[in-house]
C-alpha positions in Angstrom: 13.9 26.3 9.4 13.5 23.6 6.8 10.2 22.6 8.2 9.0 26.2 8.2 9.8 26.9 4.6 8.5 23.4 3.6 10.2 23.0 0.2 9.9 19.5 -1.3 13.6 19.5 -2.2 14.5 19.9 1.5 12.5 16.9 2.8 15.5 14.5 2.8 17.6 16.9 4.7 14.8 17.4 7.2 14.4 13.7 7.7 18.2 13.3 8.3 18.1 16.2 10.8 15.2 14.5 12.7 17.1 11.2 12.6 20.2 12.9 14.0 18.2 14.4 16.9 16.7 11.0 17.7 20.2 9.4 17.7 21.6 12.1 20.0 18.9 11.6 22.6 20.4 10.4 25.9 19.2 7.2 27.4 17.4 9.2 30.2 15.4 11.1 27.5 17.3 14.4 27.6 19.5 16.1 25.0 22.9 17.7 25.6 22.8 21.5 25.5 25.6 23.9 24.4 24.7 27.5 24.9 22.6 27.2 28.0 23.3 25.0 31.0 22.8 22.1 29.8 20.4 19.2 29.5 17.3 21.2 30.4 18.3 23.8 27.7 19.2 21.1 25.2 15.9 19.2 25.7 13.9 22.4 25.4 15.7 23.2 22.2 15.2 19.8 20.6 11.5 19.6 21.7 10.9 23.0 19.9 12.6 21.7 16.8 10.6 18.4 16.8 7.4 20.4 17.3 8.3 22.7 14.4 9.0 19.6 12.2 5.6 18.1 13.0 6.7 15.3 15.2 3.6 14.4 17.3 3.5 14.6 21.1 3.0 10.8 21.3 6.3 10.1 19.5 8.5 7.9 21.8 11.4 10.4 21.8 9.1 13.3 22.8 7.4 11.2 25.5 10.8 10.2 26.9 11.8 13.8 27.0 8.6 14.9 28.8 9.1 12.1 31.3 12.7 13.2 31.9 11.8 16.8 32.4 9.1 15.8 34.9 11.6 13.5 36.7 14.1 16.3 37.3 11.6 18.9 38.5 12.5 20.1 41.9 10.2 19.9 44.9 9.5 23.7 44.7 8.1 23.3 41.2 11.1 24.8 39.4 14.1 23.3 37.6 17.8 24.0 38.0 21.0 22.4 36.6 24.6 22.7 37.7 27.4 23.4 35.3 29.0 20.2 36.6 26.5 18.3 34.3 29.1 19.0 31.7 31.3 16.6 33.7 30.0 13.7 35.8 27.1 15.4 37.7 23.6 14.1 37.0 21.7 15.6 34.1 19.2 18.3 35.1 20.1 18.6 38.7 21.2 21.5 40.9 20.8 22.5 44.5 18.3 25.3 43.6 15.8 26.2 40.9 16.4 29.1 38.5 13.9 31.2 36.6 15.6 30.7 33.3 16.0 26.9 33.6 12.4 26.6 34.8 11.3 28.6 31.8 13.3 26.4 29.4 11.6 23.3 31.0 8.1 24.7 30.7 8.7 25.9 27.2 9.9 22.4 26.3 6.8 20.8 27.9 4.6 23.2 25.9 6.4 22.4 22.7 5.9 18.7 23.4 2.2 19.3 23.7 2.2 18.6 27.4 0.0 21.6 28.1 -2.0 19.9 30.9 0.9 18.1 32.5 1.1 18.6 36.2 4.9 19.4 35.9 4.0 22.3 33.5 1.4 23.7 35.9 3.9 23.5 38.9 6.6 25.2 36.8 4.3 28.0 35.9 3.3 28.4 39.5 7.0 28.5 40.5 7.6 31.3 37.9 4.7 33.3 39.1 5.6 32.9 42.8 9.2 33.8 42.3 8.5 36.9 40.2 9.5 40.0 42.2 7.3 43.1 42.5 9.3 44.9 39.9 8.5 42.2 37.4 11.9 40.5 37.4 13.3 37.3 38.8 16.4 36.9 41.0 18.9 34.5 39.5 22.5 34.2 40.8 23.8 30.9 39.2 25.5 31.0 35.9 23.2 29.5 33.3 25.0 30.2 30.0 28.1 28.5 28.7 31.2 30.0 27.2 33.2 26.7 27.0 32.0 23.8 29.0 34.3 23.0 31.9 36.3 26.2 31.1 34.1 29.2 31.7 30.4 30.0 32.2 28.4 33.2 31.7 25.6 35.0 33.4 23.4 36.8 30.8 21.3 39.1 32.8 18.6 38.9 30.2 18.1 35.2 30.7 16.3 35.7 34.0 14.1 38.3 32.4 13.0 37.3 29.0 12.9 33.5 29.2 10.4 33.5 32.2 8.4 36.2 30.5 8.3 34.2 27.3 7.2 31.1 29.1 4.4 32.8 31.0 3.2 34.6 27.8 3.2 31.3 25.8 1.3 29.5 28.6 -1.3 32.3 28.8 -1.7 32.2 25.0 -2.1 28.5 24.9 -4.7 28.5 27.7 -6.6 31.2 25.8 -6.5 29.3 22.5 -7.5 26.1 24.3 -10.4 27.8 26.0 -11.5 29.4 22.7 -11.5 26.0 21.0 -13.5 24.4 23.8 -16.1 27.3 23.6 -16.3 26.7 19.9 -16.8 23.0 20.3 -13.5 21.9 18.8 
């Protein structure tokens, strides 16, 4: 929010916020997530914040996050993470991909400026392939958090609006990039 309103009196607070996010990055390049399960959600959220604050894609924290997201992508092109990552399970790992977690990962990659990254393209392909004829995605695992290690939630909207948001953003980025190429930018 501070970067969006861009008031000079807020610059010190914005710098402290960015420093905090840098300090909280895990050694593997991910960030802890609280409301969605878990490191995929947290990493997406922080990459969006860093993007809004003008942190460039070649920043080391952003580059480490992109590398981490690519490293936990599943063979099918999607992403999935188990609630056990709030305990001792590996960050960003689960036995199956989910539409919402795949959407968070591709949204994070786009926020990081990795618009041509092979992991992004594979994630988009996964979302398109898994979309049902009625326009929705099937998702059974719990991907929302009440209290970590206590109870988890399944918001039925997650499997609907996060994939749709990711696909729309990808389409819009591709259109904008094509327009810039056509105009010689």
